MITI-582947 format. One line per field, with one value per residue (C-alpha): residue number from 1; x, y, z. Coordinates in steps of 0.25 Angstrom, whole numbers, always signed. Example, Ala and Ser with C-alpha at 12.3 -4.5 7.8 and 13.67 -1.06 7.14 Angstrom:
REM MITI-582947
n [1/2]
xx [+49/+55]
yy [-18/-4]
zz [+31/+29]
***
This chain:
REM MITI-582947
n [1/2/3/4/5/6/7/8/9/10/11/12/13/14/15/16/17/18/19/20/21/22/23/24/25/26/27/28/29/30/31/32/33/34/35/36/37/38/39/40/41/42/43/44/45/46/47/48/49/50/51/52/53/54/55/56/57/58/59/60/61/62/63/64/65/66/67/68/69/70/71/72/73/74/75/76/77/78/79/80/81/82/83/84/85/86/87/88/89/90/91/92/93/94/95/96/97/98/99/100/101/102/103/104/105/106/107/108/109/110/111/112/113/114/115/116/117/118/119/120/121/122/123/124/125/126/127/128/129/130/131/132/133/134/135/136/137/138/139/140/141/142/143/144/145/146/147/148/149/150/151/152/153/154/155/156/157/158/159/160/161/162/163/164/165/166/167/168/169/170/171/172/173/174/175/176/177/178/179/180/181/182/183/184/185/186/187/188/189/190/191/192/193/194/195/196/197/198/199/200/201/202/203/204/205/206/207/208/209/210/211/212/213/214/215/216/217/218/219/220/221/222/223/224/225/226/227/228/229/230/231/232/233/234/235/236/237/238/239/240/241/242/243/244/245/246/247/248/249/250/251/252/253/254/255/256/257/258/259/260/261/262/263/264/265/266/267/268/269/270/271/272/273/274/275/276/277/278/279/280/281/282/283/284/285/286/287/288/289/290/291/292/293/294/295/296/297/298/299/300/301/302/303/304/305/306/307/308/309/310/311/312/313/314/315/316/317/318/319/320/321/322/323/324/325/326/327/328/329/330/331/332/333/334/335/336/337/338/339/340/341/342/343/344/345/346/347/348/349/350/351/352/353/354/355/356/357/358/359/360/361/362/363/364/365/366/367/368/369/370/371/372/373/374/375/376/377/378/379/380/381/382/383/384/385/386/387/388/389/390/391/392/393/394/395/396/397/398/399/400/401/402/403/404/405/406/407/408/409/410/411/412/413/414/415/416/417/418/419/420/421]
xx [+606/+592/+587/+575/+562/+556/+542/+531/+526/+533/+528/+519/+513/+510/+504/+495/+490/+486/+480/+471/+467/+464/+456/+447/+445/+441/+432/+425/+422/+417/+408/+402/+400/+393/+384/+380/+378/+369/+361/+360/+363/+357/+368/+365/+377/+380/+379/+383/+395/+400/+399/+406/+418/+418/+418/+429/+438/+435/+439/+452/+455/+453/+462/+473/+473/+474/+486/+493/+493/+501/+516/+517/+525/+516/+521/+518/+512/+502/+499/+497/+486/+479/+478/+473/+462/+458/+457/+449/+439/+438/+435/+424/+418/+418/+413/+400/+399/+399/+413/+420/+408/+410/+416/+426/+433/+445/+448/+456/+467/+469/+475/+482/+489/+492/+499/+507/+512/+515/+517/+528/+527/+522/+511/+506/+504/+497/+487/+485/+483/+472/+465/+465/+460/+449/+444/+444/+435/+426/+423/+416/+411/+404/+390/+385/+380/+370/+373/+387/+383/+370/+368/+358/+351/+360/+371/+385/+390/+385/+388/+399/+407/+404/+410/+422/+425/+423/+432/+443/+443/+444/+455/+463/+462/+466/+478/+482/+482/+489/+500/+503/+504/+513/+522/+523/+528/+538/+543/+544/+552/+561/+564/+567/+577/+583/+585/+591/+601/+605/+607/+616/+624/+626/+630/+640/+646/+647/+654/+664/+667/+669/+678/+686/+687/+692/+702/+707/+708/+716/+725/+728/+733/+746/+750/+746/+755/+767/+765/+765/+778/+784/+780/+786/+799/+799/+796/+809/+816/+812/+815/+822/+810/+799/+789/+791/+789/+776/+771/+775/+768/+755/+756/+758/+745/+738/+742/+738/+725/+722/+726/+717/+706/+707/+708/+695/+688/+691/+687/+674/+670/+672/+663/+652/+651/+649/+641/+625/+618/+612/+599/+602/+593/+595/+597/+608/+615/+614/+619/+631/+634/+634/+643/+653/+653/+655/+668/+673/+667/+670/+668/+653/+642/+629/+615/+608/+593/+585/+570/+562/+553/+547/+554/+568/+574/+581/+591/+599/+614/+628/+642/+640/+627/+635/+646/+635/+629/+643/+645/+633/+637/+651/+645/+636/+649/+657/+646/+646/+650/+641/+627/+624/+610/+608/+593/+587/+572/+565/+551/+544/+553/+565/+576/+581/+594/+596/+609/+609/+622/+623/+633/+632/+621/+621/+623/+609/+618/+623/+612/+605/+618/+624/+625/+622/+635/+649/+645/+650/+646/+660/+670/+680/+671/+669/+654/+658/+653/+640/+638/+642/+633/+621/+624/+624/+611/+604/+609/+601/+589/+590/+594/+601/+596/+603/+596/+600/+593/+585/+593/+606/+615/+612/+602/+606/+594/+597/+585/+586/+576/+571/+575/+569/+575]
yy [-176/-173/-183/-183/-187/-199/-199/-201/-213/-222/-223/-235/-229/-216/-224/-232/-219/-213/-226/-226/-211/-216/-227/-218/-209/-220/-228/-215/-212/-226/-225/-211/-217/-229/-221/-212/-224/-231/-219/-210/-220/-232/-241/-256/-259/-270/-259/-268/-274/-260/-253/-264/-263/-248/-249/-260/-251/-240/-249/-253/-238/-236/-248/-243/-229/-236/-245/-232/-227/-239/-238/-250/-249/-249/-258/-260/-273/-266/-255/-267/-273/-260/-259/-273/-270/-258/-267/-277/-265/-260/-273/-276/-263/-264/-278/-273/-261/-265/-271/-266/-258/-249/-236/-235/-248/-241/-237/-249/-240/-233/-244/-249/-235/-234/-248/-245/-231/-236/-251/-260/-265/-279/-273/-264/-276/-283/-272/-270/-285/-285/-273/-278/-292/-285/-276/-288/-297/-285/-285/-298/-299/-288/-283/-274/-260/-256/-241/-242/-247/-240/-228/-217/-215/-211/-205/-209/-206/-217/-219/-229/-218/-207/-217/-220/-205/-203/-215/-210/-196/-203/-213/-202/-193/-204/-209/-195/-192/-205/-204/-190/-193/-204/-196/-185/-195/-201/-186/-184/-197/-193/-179/-186/-195/-184/-176/-188/-190/-176/-177/-189/-183/-170/-179/-186/-173/-168/-180/-179/-165/-169/-181/-171/-161/-171/-177/-163/-159/-171/-169/-155/-158/-163/-151/-141/-148/-148/-133/-131/-138/-131/-117/-119/-123/-111/-102/-107/-104/-90/-84/-72/-69/-63/-60/-74/-80/-72/-78/-92/-90/-86/-98/-107/-100/-103/-118/-119/-113/-124/-135/-130/-128/-142/-148/-140/-145/-159/-157/-149/-161/-170/-162/-160/-175/-176/-164/-164/-152/-142/-134/-119/-107/-102/-88/-91/-101/-92/-80/-88/-93/-79/-74/-85/-82/-67/-70/-78/-67/-53/-47/-50/-40/-47/-46/-57/-57/-67/-67/-64/-76/-83/-97/-102/-106/-119/-125/-138/-134/-138/-133/-137/-129/-117/-119/-121/-107/-101/-106/-99/-86/-87/-89/-76/-68/-73/-68/-54/-52/-39/-39/-54/-55/-68/-70/-81/-85/-97/-104/-116/-126/-119/-109/-100/-93/-83/-78/-66/-61/-50/-58/-61/-72/-87/-91/-98/-108/-114/-110/-123/-131/-123/-132/-145/-146/-140/-127/-113/-99/-94/-94/-102/-109/-125/-125/-135/-125/-122/-137/-141/-130/-135/-150/-145/-137/-149/-158/-150/-151/-137/-130/-119/-111/-100/-89/-76/-65/-56/-43/-50/-60/-74/-78/-91/-98/-108/-116/-126/-134/-127/-136/-138/-135]
zz [+304/+300/+290/+281/+287/+282/+275/+285/+276/+267/+252/+254/+266/+259/+247/+257/+263/+249/+245/+257/+254/+239/+244/+254/+242/+232/+241/+246/+232/+229/+241/+236/+222/+227/+236/+224/+215/+224/+229/+217/+205/+211/+208/+210/+219/+229/+240/+252/+245/+239/+252/+259/+249/+252/+267/+266/+259/+268/+280/+272/+272/+287/+290/+280/+287/+301/+295/+290/+304/+309/+308/+299/+286/+273/+262/+247/+250/+259/+248/+239/+248/+250/+234/+233/+244/+235/+223/+231/+236/+222/+216/+226/+224/+209/+209/+217/+208/+194/+192/+179/+176/+188/+183/+194/+190/+185/+199/+199/+193/+206/+214/+202/+200/+215/+215/+203/+209/+223/+224/+218/+204/+208/+217/+206/+197/+208/+210/+195/+193/+204/+199/+185/+189/+198/+186/+177/+187/+188/+173/+175/+190/+197/+201/+190/+192/+180/+182/+177/+163/+161/+151/+153/+140/+129/+139/+136/+150/+160/+174/+170/+162/+173/+183/+175/+174/+189/+192/+183/+190/+204/+199/+192/+205/+214/+206/+203/+219/+222/+211/+215/+229/+227/+217/+227/+238/+228/+225/+240/+242/+230/+236/+249/+242/+235/+247/+254/+242/+242/+257/+256/+245/+253/+265/+256/+251/+266/+270/+258/+262/+277/+273/+264/+275/+286/+276/+272/+287/+290/+278/+281/+295/+290/+280/+291/+301/+291/+288/+303/+305/+293/+297/+311/+305/+295/+307/+314/+301/+300/+313/+307/+297/+306/+294/+289/+304/+305/+292/+296/+310/+302/+293/+306/+312/+299/+299/+314/+311/+300/+309/+320/+310/+306/+320/+323/+311/+315/+330/+325/+316/+328/+337/+327/+325/+340/+343/+342/+335/+345/+346/+345/+344/+329/+333/+343/+333/+321/+329/+334/+320/+314/+325/+323/+308/+310/+317/+304/+295/+302/+288/+288/+290/+294/+299/+308/+309/+318/+316/+328/+330/+341/+345/+346/+332/+337/+327/+328/+325/+326/+321/+307/+306/+311/+300/+290/+293/+294/+280/+275/+282/+276/+262/+264/+269/+257/+248/+254/+269/+270/+276/+278/+283/+292/+297/+306/+305/+309/+308/+315/+308/+302/+305/+293/+292/+281/+276/+266/+260/+249/+240/+225/+228/+223/+208/+204/+197/+210/+219/+220/+221/+234/+246/+238/+231/+233/+226/+231/+228/+230/+219/+228/+236/+236/+241/+252/+263/+257/+255/+269/+274/+266/+271/+286/+286/+278/+289/+299/+291/+285/+271/+265/+253/+246/+238/+230/+238/+230/+235/+232/+239/+244/+255/+262/+269/+280/+285/+297/+304/+317/+329/+342/+356]
***
């Protein structure tokens, strides 16, 4: 039974990847700002120390990319250590570049925001406390940069104000990027969990139907045997009434037919549990299913069209998939047995089977519920057949969709994953 593929990276691993990307962007920007400040604005910086901090953070990023290529699991503790390393690097840079007077000092908000969004509560408080402590120390101990507090004549906008604006733009952009990516990952995980819950609920319903069917088959055996015995006795008592004997013989044949169908049901279930799905050419498989269906529904007129494409559309099939497609064909025939159009097409990854009927269509009020619960489009239907059809096709990794055709009737689209020989 196909299962949902796991995400290629766990959430801590994805967060570490994004943290590494953010670190690379940030420190590249810092390096450009330092070069511009030294060469064009003649900042009085401890050049050796500042460049040394930037190089150290670059080496940390390279080491992190190497570590991400290893098969080791990433934990929240490791992400915490990386954020602490970022705070240490920022604190050293700000210490040699003006301390709290540096307009980029509020960049401390970025690791604090990342920690609050991705780490457990106590880890986020650790990052916030360390960032606050570092900011406080830099208010009293740092290497001053005169240009950060110098005014140019009567102008009200100085380098400090301009730097604060640039820092806000960078921080806002990076925080937005990271939070958006994180929220997107959470939405994907919620969708995966929702699909898993729906599949589990559907499997429970299928199991309940199978259990009821097995119990019903077992319980019907006794009354059918009783009816067979009574009909035999009634036949002996009506030797002189030929029309009545013929009616009783007809009833006996019907009872025997019911008993044989029950035996066949049990034997088929046993064989299907032991049988392995087989790989079939979708063209041959569909043609065979349609031919067997026509034996059951001789009143139907149909057209079968198979696309002329290169390559063999392989499918993984078993008897349950045959029955599922037969159920859909029967639904189309029940809607209108005239001119049912069946088409087969395929792409590199999927095989598509379309069934078009000319019936009254599907009521919009129940269109979204078909196949998910016991809802039927027939006045006397229970919806179990369509529900089991959806469950079977979903088990093979495919899906069923029903549409109201623009020219009238219903278009049933079955999509199955294309297999390999």
